[in-house]
VEXDREN-2710 file (C-alpha; in Angstrom, 1 decimal):
% VEXDREN-2710
k/r/px/py/pz
1/MET/-40.3/-6.7/-14.5
2/ALA/-37.9/-8.8/-12.5
3/ASP/-37.3/-10.8/-15.7
4/LEU/-36.2/-7.7/-17.5
5/ALA/-33.9/-6.7/-14.6
6/ALA/-32.4/-10.2/-14.8
7/ALA/-31.9/-9.8/-18.6
8/ASP/-30.2/-6.4/-18.1
9/LYS/-27.9/-7.9/-15.5
10/TRP/-27.0/-10.8/-17.7
11/LEU/-26.3/-8.5/-20.7
12/TYR/-24.1/-6.3/-18.6
13/ALA/-22.2/-9.2/-17.1
14/THR/-21.8/-10.9/-20.5
15/LEU/-20.5/-7.8/-22.2
16/SER/-18.4/-6.3/-19.4
17/ALA/-16.6/-9.6/-18.5
18/ASP/-15.4/-10.7/-21.9
19/ALA/-11.6/-10.7/-22.2
20/THR/-11.7/-10.0/-25.9
21/LEU/-14.3/-7.2/-25.9
22/ILE/-13.0/-5.2/-22.9
23/PRO/-9.7/-4.1/-24.5
24/LEU/-11.6/-2.9/-27.6
25/ILE/-13.9/-0.6/-25.6
26/ALA/-11.7/0.0/-22.5
27/GLY/-14.4/-1.6/-20.4
28/ARG/-17.1/1.0/-21.3
29/VAL/-20.5/-0.9/-21.3
30/TYR/-23.6/1.0/-20.3
31/ASP/-27.2/0.0/-19.6
32/GLY/-29.4/2.7/-21.2
33/ILE/-27.5/5.9/-21.9
34/ALA/-23.8/6.5/-21.6
35/PRO/-22.7/9.4/-19.3
36/SER/-22.2/12.7/-21.1
37/GLY/-18.6/13.0/-22.3
38/THR/-17.9/9.2/-22.3
39/ALA/-14.8/8.4/-24.4
40/LEU/-15.4/6.5/-27.6
41/PRO/-15.8/3.7/-28.4
42/TYR/-18.3/2.2/-26.0
43/VAL/-21.2/-0.3/-26.0
44/VAL/-24.7/0.6/-24.9
45/PHE/-27.8/-1.6/-24.6
46/ASN/-31.5/-0.8/-24.2
47/TYR/-34.7/-2.7/-23.8
48/GLN/-36.9/-2.0/-26.8
49/GLY/-40.1/-3.9/-26.0
50/GLY/-41.6/-7.4/-25.7
51/TYR/-44.4/-9.4/-24.2
52/ASP/-45.1/-12.1/-21.7
53/VAL/-45.6/-15.6/-23.1
54/ARG/-48.3/-17.4/-21.0
55/GLY/-49.1/-21.0/-20.7
56/ASN/-52.4/-22.5/-19.8
57/GLY/-54.1/-20.0/-17.4
58/PRO/-52.3/-17.1/-15.7
59/ILE/-48.9/-18.7/-15.5
60/ARG/-46.2/-16.8/-17.3
61/VAL/-43.8/-19.2/-19.1
62/MET/-41.3/-16.6/-20.3
63/VAL/-40.7/-13.0/-21.4
64/SER/-39.9/-12.4/-25.0
65/GLY/-37.9/-9.2/-24.9
66/VAL/-36.2/-7.3/-27.7
67/TYR/-32.9/-5.4/-26.9
68/LEU/-30.8/-3.1/-28.9
69/VAL/-27.1/-3.6/-28.3
70/LYS/-24.9/-1.1/-30.2
71/ALA/-21.3/0.0/-30.5
72/VAL/-20.8/3.7/-30.6
73/GLY/-17.7/5.2/-32.2
74/GLN/-16.5/8.2/-34.0
75/GLY/-16.2/8.7/-37.8
76/ILE/-18.2/7.8/-40.9
77/SER/-16.7/4.4/-41.4
78/PHE/-18.1/1.2/-39.9
79/ALA/-14.6/-0.5/-40.2
80/SER/-13.3/0.8/-36.8
81/LEU/-16.3/-0.7/-35.0
82/TRP/-16.3/-4.1/-36.9
83/PRO/-14.2/-5.9/-34.3
84/ILE/-16.5/-4.7/-31.5
85/VAL/-19.7/-5.6/-33.3
86/SER/-18.3/-9.0/-34.4
87/ARG/-17.4/-9.8/-30.8
88/ILE/-20.8/-8.7/-29.5
89/ASP/-22.4/-10.9/-32.2
90/THR/-20.4/-13.9/-31.0
91/LEU/-21.2/-13.3/-27.3
92/LEU/-24.9/-12.9/-27.8
END
């Protein structure tokens, strides 16, 4: 579980410290669920699942984790979120 906590910390640090992304979302990056009433747009990330990769014996080599990182905005068009999503893609 410490590996997942480290991954969460890295994701938050990477997304919340980028000088290009921050103005697009006004610094709103959340781990898990955004607080009720959060202004749009924002970015949220969640751990979806994964597994330990083990070497020979009980030694864990790494954790293979799957995360969902998404931009949340208002409207029916993806166009307003494209700059945000594009930047997230570049960062990750």
